[in-house]
N, C-alpha and C positions, 0 to 999 in steps of 0.2 A: 580059436573057436568061441570062447566066452566073449571076446570083444565084438565078434560078428553078431552074436546073439543080442548083446546090449545095443548094438547099432540098429538091429532090426526093431527092438522094442522102442528105441528112441524115435525111429522113423515112423513106426505105427502110431505112437503117441502124438507126434506132430501132425500126422494125417488126420487123426480123429479130431484134434483140436481145430485144425483147418476146416474140416467139414462142418463141425458145429458152429464155428464162427461164420462160415459162408451161409449156413442155414438160417442163422439169426439175422443176417443181413439181407437175405433173399426176400423178395416179395412173396407174401402169402396169397397165391392166386386161387380164385374160386372158379375161374373160367377156363381151366385147362381142358384141351381137347387132345387126347392121346391119338397117336397114329392109327390105332386099331379101334377107335370109337365107332359105334354103329351110326348109321346114316343120319337118323333124326336127332342125334345129340348135337349136331351142328347148330350154331346160333342162327336165328331167323333173319328176316329182312329189315326189321325195325331197329333203329337206335333205341337205347333204353335209358330212361330216367329213373331216379330213385329219390324219395323224400320221406322224412320222418313226420308222423302225424300223431297227435294225442287225442284220445276220445275218452269219455267218461260215461259209465252206465249207472244211472242214479238209483238210489234206494234198493240196493242189493243186500241180501242177508249176509252179515259178517260172520262167516263160518269160524274165523279165528277167535271170536268172542264166546263161542259155545264150548261146553265141556261136559262130558257124560258124568263127571263126578259131582256136578252141581245141577240143581233143577233147571229146566229150560226157561229162559227169561220170557216174560210176557209184558210188553211186546218184545218181539225179536229185535236184536240189535241190527240196525241198517247202516250202510255207508254208501258213498258214491265211489264206485269201483273204477279206478283209472287203468287204462290200457294204452300202451305205446305201440304204434304200428310202423312197420317199414313197408313202403308201397313202391313197387316197381311197375313201370308202365311204358308203352311205346312213346318215344320222344321225338321231337323235331330233329330233322336231319342236320340242322345248323348248330345244334347244341354243343357246347364245350364246357369243360370244368373238371372238377376232381372226380376220380373214380375210386377213391379210397373210402372204406368203411371202417369206423372205429368200433371195435367189439371187445367185450370182456371174455376171458377164458373161463373154463369150468371152475377155477379157484375163486371166482367172483371178485378178485382184486386186481388182476393183471389185465390192463387194457392194451390191445395190440391193433395193428392195421392189417386189413385184408384188402386185396385188390381184385376188382372185376372190370366189367365194361360199362356198368351203369353210371351215368353222370348225375352228380348231386344236384337236385332241384332244377333239372332241365325242364324246359317248356314241353308240354305234351304235344304229340303230333296232332295236327289239325285236320278236320274233315275226313277222317278215316275210321272213326269209331261209330257207335260205342263198341267196346270190346267185352268179351266174357270176363267174369270175375273169378279169381281163384283165391281162396282163403287158406293160408298155411298156418299150421299149428304145431309147435315144437314139443319136445319131451319134457320130462320132469327129472332134474331141472334142465333148462335149456335157455334159449333166447331167440329172438326174432331173426337172427342171422344164421342159425344152425343149418337151415336148408337154403341158404342164400345162393348156392351154386344152381339150384333148381329154379328158384324164384326168378333170378335174372335171366336164365336161359329161356324159360317159357314166356316171359314178358316180351322177349325179342321176337316172338312168333305171333304177337297180337293178342295178348291178355293183360289185364290189370291184376297184379298179384299183391295181396295184403297179408303180410306176415305179422303175427301177433306176439307181443311180449305179454304172456299170461301172468298177471299179478299173483304173487304167492308161489310162483312156479318157475321163475327165472333164477339164474345163478345168484343174482344179487338180492332177490326178494324171497328166496325159497322158505316156505313156511309149512305148517301142518298139511299133510297129504289130503285131508278131507276137503280143503278148499279146492284143490285141483280136481278131485272127483266130482264135485258139484258144479264148479264153474266152467269146466272146459267147453262143454257144448253150449252153455249159455253165452260164453264169450264169442263163439263162432257165429251164432245167429245174430247177436248184437252187432258184431262187426259188419255182417252182411247188411243190416239195416242202416248202419252209419255210412257205409260206402254208397248205398243207394241215395241217401240224402245228399252226400257230397256231390254226386253226379248231377243231381237235380238242382243244385245251388249254383246260380250263375256267378257267384263271387268266389267259388271254390277253385283251387288249382286243378281239381279233377272234374270240373264242370263238363257234362256231356260225354265223358270218357267211358262210362261203365254201363254195361248191360247186366244189371243185378238179377234180372229174371233168368239169367243163363249162367249159373254159378256152380263151381266145384269146390269141395273141401279136400285139402291134402293134409294129413296128419301123420306124425311120427311118434311111436310109443304111446305116451299119454295123449298126444295129439290124435293118434290113431284111435285110441279108446274113445275120445270125444267124437271123432268122425263117425264111428259105428253107432253111437247113440243118436247123433244128429241125423244119420241116415234112416233112423226108425227103430233101432233095437233098444227097447227099454230094458232096464236092469232087473235083476232078481231080488227077492226079499232077502236071500242069503247075503248078497253084497250090501244091502242096506243095513243089515244087522252087524256087520263086522266091527269089532272094537277099534281097529286101526283106521276105520273109514270116517265118514262124516258124522259128527256127534248128533245125538238125538234123532237119528233116522232122517237127516236132512237130504240124503241121497234119494229119498223117496220121490223127490221132484222128477226123477227120471225113471220111476218104476214103470215097467211094461204095463200098458193098458190104462195108466192114470191120465186124468184130464190134462195135467201139467205137461206130461211127456207128449201126449197127442198134439198139444198146442205147439210144441217145439218144432215138430216136423214141418218143413217149409218147402212149398212147391217150387220156389226159385232155385233150390239146390238140386241140380240135375244128375250129379254123379259125385263119387268120392274115391280117393286113393288113400289107402291106409298102409303105411310102412310099420311093420312090427307092432300092430295094435296090442296093447296090454289089457289083461282082464279076464279073458276066457279061461286061462289056467287057474283062476281063483273063482270060477263059477259066477262071474258077473252077468252072464247071459245064459239062458236056456234055449231050448228049441223053439218055444213059442216066441220069445223075444227076438231071436235072430230071424225068424220067418217074417217079421214085420219090417225088415230092411226093405225099402221100397225104391231104391235107385241102383243102377248098375254100379258095381264097385270093383276096383282092382286092389288086390292085396299084394304086398311085397314083403318077403321074409328071407331070413337066413335059416337053413335047415338045422343049424345047431344053436338056435336062439335059446339062451339059458335065462332070459329075463321074462319074455312074454310066452315062451314055449312055442314049439312048432306043431307037432301032431295034435296035442291037446290044447293048443293055444290058437295061433294064427290060422293054421289049416282048418281047425274045427270051426272057426268063425266063417271062413270061406265056404265050407261044406254046409253050414247051417243057414246061410242066407238064401233059403230055397225059393223065395218069391221073385228073384231077379236073376238076370244073367250076370256072371261075375268071373273074374280071372285071378289066378295066383301065379305070381312070378317068384321063383325061388332061386336064391344064390346058394348053390350046393356048398356045404361046409362053412358057410358064413355064420356069424353070431348076430347079436342084437343090432349092430350098427350097419346092417346090410343096406346099402344104397342111399341112405338118407343124410347123414351128417356130412358137412363140408370137410375138406382135408384139414388135418390138424395143423394149426399155425406152428411155425418153428419154435415159438416161445413156449409151446406146450410140451416140448420134448424134455421131460424131467419129472422126477418123483416129488410129489407134494406131501410134506410131512403131516400137515393138518388133515388132509383127506385120506392119506394112507395108500395112494396109488399114483402111478405115472399119469399125468394129465393126458398124454397121448392116447391112452386107452379109451378115453371118453369119445374120441372121434374115429378111431381106426379099427380095423378088423385084423385078426391074427393071420388070416389066409389071403384075403383079397386086397388089392391095391385100392385105396379110397377113390382116386381119380377114375379108375376103371369102373368101379361100381357107380360113381356119379354119372359118368357118360351113359352107362346102360340105363340108369333111372331116367335121365333126360330123354333118351330115345323112347322108352316105353310110355312115359307120362305124356310126351308130345303126341304119340299115336293115340293114346287113350282120350285125351282132351280133344284132339282133332275129331275123333269118332263121336264123342258124346256131347260136346259143347258146340262144335262147328259142323257136324254132320258131313265130314269130309270122307267120301267113299274110299279115297286112296289111303287114308289113315288106317282104315279097318284092315287093309291087306297086310299091314305090318303086325297085326295081332292074330292073323290066321296062320298058326305055326304048329309043327309037330311038337308034342309035349316035351321031349327030351332033346335039348340042343345037340348033345353028343351023337344022336342018331341021324342028324341031318347029312345029306349027301350033296356035295357041291359039284354039279354036273353041267358042263358047258360044251358046246361044239361050235366052232367058227365064231367064237365070241358071244354066243347067245346061250341062254339056259335051255336045257333039254327037258323033256317030260320027266326024267329021272331026278331032276333037281328038287330037293326037299330042304335045302339049307334055309336057316332063318333069314327072312327078308331084311335087308338093311345091314347085315353083318358080312364083313369080308371073309373070304375063305380062311379057315382055321381059327377064326376069332370067336365063334359062337360055341363056347365050351363051359361046362360046369353050371349050366342053367336049366331050369324047367319053366315052362309056361303052360298052364292048364286052364281049361274053361269048364264051367258048369252052367247049365241053362236052368231057367226057372221051372220048378216042378209044382209049385203051389202059388196061389194068389189070394192074399187076404181080402175079405169083403169088408171094406172100411169106409163106406160112403158116409160123409159128414153132412148133415142137413141143418146144422146150427144157424147158418146164414141163408137158409133157403128162402125166407120171406123177402130178402133183399135181392134174390136172384131168380125171381119168377118160379120158385119151387125147385130149382136145380140144386143138387148137392155137389160135393167135391170129395174125391178119393185121394188122400194125400200120398198114398203109396204108388198107385198107378199114374198119378198126376193127370187124371182125367175127370171130366164132369160126370155126375150121376144124374140120370133122368129123374124128373119129379116123381115122388112116390105114387101119387094118384093120377099119373098121366094116362090118357087113354091108350089102349094097347095098339090099335090100328089108326095111324095118323097119316096114311099115305095120301099125298096130293099129286094128282096126275094132270094138273092144269097145263103144264108145259111138256107133257109126255111126248107129244108129236115132234118136239124139237130135241128130244133126248132118247131117241131110239125106243120109245115106249116106256122107258123107266120113269118112275115117280120119285118123290122125295118125302121122307118122314121128318118133319121139322122138330119133333120131340127127340127121337132117337138119333137124329142127324145122320141118317144113312139113306142110301138109295133103296127104293122099293122095286121088286121084280116087275119086269115089263108085263103089261096086261095082254 
């Protein structure tokens, strides 16, 4: 008996060693499509290219040179802020080349290879754009590859995706948290401007490829924090005053109602997706700030998020964005990593003495399989962007769901769905489990007409939250013109309000 026990132990040890060796040798795939993946997770019709690009934002305040323990310097220290981008885009059908991405792990020292479908430096597809732009923003710390599974996937469906390495916030550049708090939204809008310039530049590899006027922001954790601010939610004085935050009140650049934050809100950004956005659990926003979110948003959360918080964190942001329609996708029993990070590379399977935890934990969830969550995220983000960036009516049907996936009834007869069918669209029978998808509609609308450029626009203003023009302040009340009424069923036209007038 003892010999049999020892034999079992030896066999088990050999099996574990074999599995670990196989894992280390296996490709770290980011494009896995599980058999039960929902319908819209599948890759699209385009080949995908990927390239690395460097941009520099000049004359930015160097938050790392500020310290509450010493007086505020005058003038403030400035620097040219470097950002590295990974850009995925629809590629030419004849493109060939490497599909390997070289990335650093959470330990900031181990470089590994991950594999997808995007071809390095492939020629872009010709005569089929321009394509909507999606800006991706990682957590703290993270890097531009953390959501690569999602970036590559949606690029295959006709989007240009720019994922940012946020300086002072990556695994290899991680520095004082205050820099992340201040710079996250500034980086997002700066990258939008740079991508628009590249598309307009005939010498750029991205020439003519990008419709920057039709942009979405996708952020995870601190990237989600930035997305909420970029979407219109200015921060509170409480958050500005935190000792752990930005020194000398520099976060005030994003204070709700400030000129600097109002100027940040950009009408080219049409929607946002925030995975586990951090900050509400520490009162970074209040009701007034959240009510100024002016674009439709989808929030993605784990119900057990112990970093950003669920009820008093992510869900509270969703509830507070009262000026817009918004959705909340919840992975029941998942933690902070719900849906966003790529699968942990095999080289991350181990305890790191310096950091004090297993690197695997940075990517994985205790309950949900990462690839499963990634496929679900790909499905819902595809539907969301299809609805809000491409106005695809069919995409909206994948978002019209009963709130609790477990309550869905899969009902068919003779191969067709019956009226009793309430199962989540795009999910195979028995596969939509452990999820919630909830909607809230706009209940208030901020009156935020900006007339600062009215003199250049014939008196017209602009509402950055509704993304609509505001009629000139002193415009006549009745401007109905019935010149062509006989050709229009008697209806006239008001050229100021830009609406039809009742038939006479």
